[in-house]
N, C-alpha and C positions, 0 to 999 in steps of 0.2 A: 236781599235789597231788593229794589222794589222796581219794578216790569215797567216802563216808559220809553216813550218811542226815542228813535234813536235821533240824536242831534244831525245838524249840516252835515256834511263832507269837512268844508269850511268852516273850521273853527270862529265862530262871532264871541269876541272877550265880554260882549256884551246880553249876550244870549245864557242866557242857563237855567239850570233846574229845578222848581218848586215844588213842592205840598202844602194843597191845602189842609185846614184841619180846621177843628173845633170842641168846648170840651163846652156844654151845656148850650151850643150857639155864642159861646164866645168863640169869634174865627180870627184865625193868623193865619199869615200864609209865613209860611218856612221857607228860608232859602241856606243850603248847605256850602259852606264855606272850607271844605274841611284841612283846603292849608290854608288858610289863614289870610287869601291874598282878596278878597271883596271889600273894596273900599264903601259902604253903603253909604249915600248922601239921603239926607232929611227930601230930597226931589223925590228921590227913587223910591223913598218906602213911601210918600205920598201919593204917587200912582199908582204901588202896587196896590195900596187899599181904595184906591179908589176904586167905589160900586159901579161907578157906571162905564169909565173908562179904565179902569184897571181889573183884577181880576177880585179883590173885596177882599177888606177883614179887618176887622176892626184891633188889628194890631200887625206887624210884620215881625220874625225871631230869625236872624242870622242863626245856622247853628255854626259853631267854630271851637276849633282845640284852644282851650282855656288858657296852657300857653303859651297861643298866638295874639292874644289879645293887647292891644296898645293902651290899656288902661291900667297902672300898678298895683290898684289895690284888686280887679281882676286876676289880672295873672297870678299875685299872690294866693291864688285858690289851687291853683293849677296840681299840687302834691296833693289832692283833696279831693279834688273834682277835675276829671280831665274833660269835657265840654261846658261851655260858656253857654249859658240863651242869653245873645247880645234882644233882647227886648226894646221895639222901638214902638209908641205909640202910632195911630193911625197920621198924626199932623205931623209926624219926623222924629217929633222928641224922645231922645231915648227916655227910659223909663226905669226903676229901678228891680221891677219885680213886675211879676205877674202870674197869679196864682191858679189860675187856669190854663193857662202856657205852659206854666212845669209840670201839667199832666201832655197836653200834648206835644210839647218836646221830648219830652219821655217815652212816649208813644213812635215816634220817630226815630228815636238812638233804638231802640227794642227791635222795630223791622226791620232795621237797615241794619242791623246787627254792632253798629257801636258799643252800646252796653248789651251783657247778655245777664246777671247778676238779678236775681228776684227784690235786691235794694240795692240801691246804688245812689249816689251825689254829683249832684252838678253844680256848676257855679252862675251867680247871677251878680246883679251891681247892690245887691241888699246881704251879700254872703252866703255861705252855700247849705243846699238845699239837700235833705235825704228822700231820696223817694222811696217808694215801695207797691208790687206790683200789691191790689186787690182784685178781687174774686168780681167788681167793675166797673174796674181801670187800674184808677191809681190812686194814692194816697201822697203827699208831699208836707211834709214837717217844715209851715213857714217858718219856725224858730221862734224867737224872743217878741213877744209885743208889748209897747204901753201904752201909758195913757198921759200924754205930753201934760196936762194939766190938773195930776190928780190929785191938789188941795183943793181945787173947786167942784170935781166929782163929791169930794167929800163936804164940801160945803153948802151946796146946792143942787148938784145932779147934773150939771152940764157946764162948759165952756166956751158954747158959740152959741150964735145965732143963726139958723136959717130960714130963707127967703125966699118962697114958692109966689108961685103969681097966683093971684085972686085969696091969698090967705094970710093973717097975719104967720111972724115970725116968729119959730117955732126953734124952742132949744137941742141941742143937740151935741154930743160928747165925742171930742177927736182921741183919736186911738195911729199908731203908731204901728203897722205889720210889713216893716221895712219901704214905704210909702206912704203918706198920708192919708185919713179917712174924716169922715164928721158924718157921726150916724145920730139920725132921728128916727124914736121910737115914737107912731104915730099914733092919735088915740083914737078912743074905739068908736067908729063908726064915721073915721076920714074916708072919702074915696082915694084909698092910694091907683087904683086904676085910672080915677080921674085927671091927677098931677098933671102940669104940663111940663117936662122937661126935653123938651128940645131944645133951649137954653141952658146953660151952666145956676143951679140955685145959688142966691147970694150970698155969702158968708160974713158974719159981724162975728169978730172980728174978722178980718178979709185974709188968705195965707196967699203970700206970694209965689210963691211956684206952684200954684193953685192944689187941688184937691180933689178925690173920690165923694162923693152924695150920695149915701144910702137909706134909703126910705123902710123901714119896716115893721113890719107889723105882727105883733104877734100871736098863734091861733090857738097856745094850747103850751101847756108843758113842754120844753123839749124842741116846738115849733112853732118856726116863723114863715113870714114869704115878705118879699122887700124887693123895688127895683132901686136901679144906681146909675148916677152921671158920675161917668168916668171923665176925668182932665184928661185934654190931649185928646178926648175922641166923641163925645156926648152919652149919650142912654145905650147901652149895651142889656144886651141877654142874659146877661151874667155876668157878675166880677168874684172871682173865688177870694181875694181877697177880701173882696166887699161885704162877702157873704160870713167871713170869719167875721172879720169888726162887728157883722152888727149883730153875729150871736156873739161875742165877749162884750158888746157894747149892755147887752139884755142881761146878760148873769152879773155884768157888775151894777146893775140899780136895785138886782137884787138880792147883792150882797156880791164877796169876789166868790169868781168859778171855782168850784167844786173840782177836784181830782180827775179828770177823765166823764167827767159831763160831757153830755152829748147835744148836739142842736142838729134837726132838722130844718133846711134852707132852701124852699119854691122861692126860685128864678122863673121871669118868663120862657127861658129857654130849657127846665129842665130843673132836677134836685139835687140841691149838693149836701153834704155832711161836715158838719164842723167837731171836732174833739177837743178839751182844752188837756194840754201834757203835765207834768209835770217841771218844776224849771223853771214854768211862766210862758210856755211855748205850746203854741197849737197846732195840728192835725187838720187837713183840709184835704176829702177825697170826693172823688164825684168819676163820670165816665168819660175818655177820650177820644175820638174819633178823628181819622186821616180819612178823606173824603175823594179828593185828588189828584192827580200829578201830571205834572209837564214838562215845558221848558214856553221862558215870556226870554223877550228883550227887553234890558232894564231901558229908562228913560234913560236923560240925556245930565249930564255927572253935575248939572246947576247943584249949588247947595238949595 
């Protein structure tokens, strides 16, 4: 178990243990809720994720028994996965999945002795995900992926236009990896580092629930680099499902992904690896680091 300072003698129900972790600098605040009693509000998530007034992070992960979830679709996964990764974006909104978050979540479960196997399942809002220990961290089978508008991929190669400040709209391909993505393959000579991602890129047609936007630049066979603007967060140093979406999109523009085809994806926070698996599934692998433990008093319980 983690070695953190003892809590005060008089318990405060709003004072909770936390762990800070990151996967290729995509960072999270983890809150253990091992008895499933914490009703985490959007305001509390925003306060925890605040980089000036809180702990700071791209998101917040509640570590909770799957059987204790109030969400029926999640609770139905309890027979397969003992622990639910209750992921919230920095703006307080719940999210279906977070690829880098799964590895940090796995690292926490292993460190705390909540799981001991080298392969195990976790529950997410987009279904059960299989985790395995690797030499440099963890690999997550993100499960099936889809191209929502495959007919448009076949006829013109894209289904969405993405507007970036100072540039004409660029074609993008939509992919669903349990959460929505729009991938732009930047033309040769395009200045990836110079793109302004302080505001969300505009999509045409727009996506009502928001969309993660990846700017991908191929560097050679099986190798690309990218930047990402995540819905509900802004630009992040890395996005795991975004890295998988970017690699898959590049594969699709070259033809159907080959079984076990592997790609290296360089992001501002490090390097991830993506592999196309049989059954139209995809695996993401990379490091996970737990950097700090402590106690935090949660914000007032308004929504």
